[in-house]
C-alpha positions in Angstrom: 86.0 107.2 84.4 82.8 107.6 86.4 80.9 110.9 85.6 81.3 111.9 89.3 85.0 112.2 88.7 88.1 110.9 90.2 87.5 112.6 93.3 84.4 111.8 95.5 82.0 114.5 96.5 78.3 114.9 96.8 76.0 117.4 95.1 74.6 120.1 97.2 71.3 118.2 97.5 72.9 115.1 98.6 75.1 117.0 101.0 72.1 118.7 102.7 70.6 115.2 103.1 73.8 113.9 104.8 73.7 117.0 107.0 70.3 116.0 108.4 71.8 112.7 109.7 75.4 113.9 110.5 75.1 117.7 111.3 78.8 117.5 112.6 79.8 117.3 108.8 79.9 121.1 109.0 81.8 121.6 112.2 85.1 123.2 112.1 88.1 120.9 112.4 91.9 120.9 111.6 91.3 119.4 108.2 90.5 121.5 105.2 87.9 119.5 103.3 86.9 120.2 99.7 83.1 121.2 99.6 80.8 118.4 100.1 83.7 115.9 100.2 86.1 113.8 102.1 89.0 115.2 100.1 91.2 117.3 102.0 94.3 119.7 101.8 97.2 119.5 104.1 97.5 122.5 106.3 100.7 124.5 105.7 103.2 124.9 108.5 103.1 121.3 109.8 105.2 118.4 108.6 102.9 118.2 105.4 101.6 114.7 106.3 98.3 113.6 107.6 98.8 111.8 111.0 96.8 108.6 111.8 94.0 110.5 113.8 93.6 112.9 110.8 93.3 109.9 108.3 90.8 108.1 110.7 88.7 111.3 110.8 88.8 111.5 107.0 87.6 108.0 106.5 84.8 108.4 109.1 83.7 111.4 107.1 83.9 109.3 103.9 81.7 106.6 105.2 79.3 109.1 106.6 79.0 110.8 103.1 79.0 107.6 101.0 75.4 106.3 101.6 74.2 109.8 100.3 75.8 109.6 96.8 72.9 108.6 94.6 75.2 107.3 91.8 76.9 104.8 94.2 73.8 103.2 95.5 73.9 99.4 95.8 77.7 99.4 95.3 80.4 97.7 97.5 83.5 99.7 98.3 87.2 98.7 99.0 89.4 101.3 100.4 93.1 101.0 100.0 95.2 103.2 102.2 98.9 103.9 102.1 100.3 106.5 104.5 103.9 105.4 104.3 106.6 107.8 103.8 109.5 105.3 103.3 109.2 104.8 99.4 107.6 108.2 98.5 110.3 110.6 98.9 110.6 113.1 96.0 112.9 115.8 95.0 109.9 118.2 94.6 108.5 119.4 98.0 104.8 119.5 98.6 104.9 123.1 99.6 105.8 124.0 95.9 102.1 123.4 95.1 98.8 124.9 96.0 95.8 122.8 96.4 93.8 124.9 93.8 94.6 126.5 90.5 96.4 129.8 90.5 98.2 129.3 93.7 102.1 128.8 94.3 104.1 128.5 91.1 107.5 127.2 91.7 107.4 123.9 89.8 107.2 123.9 86.0 106.7 120.1 85.4 106.7 116.8 87.0 108.5 113.9 85.5 107.5 110.3 86.4 107.9 106.8 85.2 104.4 105.3 84.3 103.1 101.7 84.7 104.9 100.8 81.3 108.3 102.1 82.5 108.1 105.0 80.2 109.0 108.6 81.3 106.1 110.9 81.3 105.9 114.6 81.9 102.9 116.6 83.3 103.1 120.3 83.0 102.0 122.3 86.3 100.5 125.3 84.4 97.4 125.6 82.4 97.2 127.3 79.0 96.5 130.7 80.5 99.9 130.4 82.4 98.2 129.8 85.8 99.4 126.9 88.0 97.0 124.0 87.8 97.0 123.1 91.6 97.2 119.6 93.2 93.8 118.4 92.4 94.1 119.1 88.6 97.5 117.5 88.6 96.3 114.4 90.6 93.3 114.1 88.1 95.8 114.0 85.2 97.9 111.3 87.0 
């Protein structure tokens, strides 16, 4: 895995440089972005999916941030997007999870079938008994 992790974000210095070119990156909006990133959390109270405009805004932000990531200089990118709801239905509701560690605690584990058709389980709590949050769980997947 790349040292900058599975989720794209800029360092504080890189983000400061991006703000000089795109000061709107710090504007308030309906999307709850992670710091210095295009990763976002779904606002509770809605239908818990991003609509098309939200996704376009998120990609616009990503494309504004990418040129400032020093480790990604001189690389080409291909973005694959899947916003389909038809085959992603699950018994576990998204509201059962918090975005960050220590929030909402109603799911103990997630069972899934991996790419080798083997059943796998991810625990939703860390060693201290706190919920991991969606970002940590996504990182494990």
